[in-house]
N, C-alpha and C positions, 0 to 999 in steps of 0.2 A: 244897765248896772243890775236886773235885778234876774240876768239871764246869768251874770254871773255870780251872783250871791244864790241861785237856785242848782248851778250845776257845780257850784264847791262841793268836794268829796273829800273825806279820809282817806287817801289810795299810803297804803302801804307795801308794796309791791312794783319797782322802779325797774326799766330798762338802763343799758348800760349810755345811750346817747347822754353827752355833756350838756347843760346852760351854757349859752354863750355870756361873753359878760355883757353884753348891749341888754340881752333879757335879765341876769343878775341885776342888773344899775336901775331898772325900770321897777323890778319887784322892792329893793331897797329902797328908789325915791317914792313911791308910795307907803311906806311905811313912815317913810319920814315927813308924809303929809296929814298925818292924824291930829285928831283934837289933842292937848295937850291941856291938864290942869292948869291953871294960872300961868300959861302960855310959858311953861319951864322946860320943854322943848329938852328932857335927859336920857335919851332915849340912846340905847348904845346897840351892836347889832354885831356879833360875830360870826365870819362866814367861816364856816368850818369845808376844808378839802382834804386834809393830810388823814391817810386810811386808821394809823394810828390812835389819832386821836376821834374820830368817828366810832370806831372798837370801841375804845373807852366808854364817850356817850350814849353809845347801845345798851353798857350795862348797869345803868343808873336804877332802872326798876326793869318788874315784867313785860311794862308795856314799851319800853324803849328798841326791844332786842331787834326789832327790823331794822332800825338802824345800819346796824353793820352792812346791809345792803343797799345802801344808797352812796350816791357819789357828793353831795354836799347838802350840808345841814348850817341852819340859817338859829341863831341861836338869842334872845331878845333879851335887854337885861336893862334895868334903869339906876339912876344913879339914886340913893336914897337918900341921901345929903343933900340932891337937888329939889327931889321930889318925893313930899311924903304919900303923895296919890301913885304910887307905882305902879302898883298890879292894873289900875285902870287905865294907866298912859302906855304901858307895857298892850297890855291886852289890845288896846285900838292901833297901836303899831301893828301888830300880828295881824290882825284883823283884816287891815288893809293890805298886809303883803298878801294871806291868802285870796282875798279876792281878785285883786292883780294879778297874780300869777293863775287862776283858773280863767280872766279872760284874756290872758296870754295862749292860753291850752297847755300851761303846766299844770304840774299836781302839787299837792302838798299833804300834811296831818298835823295838826295839832298834838305835840307832844308835849305833856305838863314836866315843868323842870323846878317848880318852884317848892317842892316838898323837901323840907328840912336838910333829909339826908341827902337825894339828890343832887340839892343846891351846895353844898358843900363838897362832892367829888368833883361837879363842875367848875366849883371857882376855883379849885387844885390843878384840873386839867386844862381847864383857860387862861388860868391865869389872872382870876379876876381880883382885884383891891375887894376889902372888907365894903365897902360904903357900894358897891353895883350888885344890884340884886337880880336874880335870874327871875325869869316872867315863864318863859319856854319858849321850846324851839318845834324848827319843822324842815323837814325835807325838801329838797328843791328839784325837781327834775320831771321827766315822763314817764307815767305810773304807767302801765302791764299789766293790774287789774282796776280798773278804777268802776265803782260802784257807780249803778244807773240812777241819774238826776231823777227825782219822787215831785210830783207836783205841790205845792206850798198848800196847807192848809190853814185854814186862819179859826181857830176853834174859840167859838162863841163864848165859851162858858168859863176862856180866861180872859177876854179883855172886858174890859169897866171903866163905864166911862161916869166922872163925876167922882163915886165912889168905889171902893171894894164891894162886892155882893156875890155871894154865897150862890155856887150855881143851883139853880134846878134838878130836885132829881125826879 
């Protein structure tokens, strides 16, 4: 598991190779295995393959432009009427998918989508009802430019035991 966590990278350039239905299903299953506050499990995910919809999602902000060149986007949402911890639950769902995808040799990139302006556009483009909150999205595919993994560092000045202590200078 730690290898998948260490090797996960934000990839913004993808090959045309399609993700299989089986691969997609495995990644989605990982999301639905995420922890959920009060066991609400109020997640929803929109699988976007339609190029016109992808093009619209790529225009939500300056960091999403690269999405225009991907073949598949997963948009993670949570029903706010069923879960007040929607950001936490949606983030756990997203992280599970990212780690599973990495473990399978696929690439992803967490794209923030819950800013008010972006979420409004996404609601319109995806036809989401008002109670469904957008958390984030990710392309899913085979990267053509994958940043190298880095050995994790355990920063001693940011690990605290029993109480927070100021770092020594």
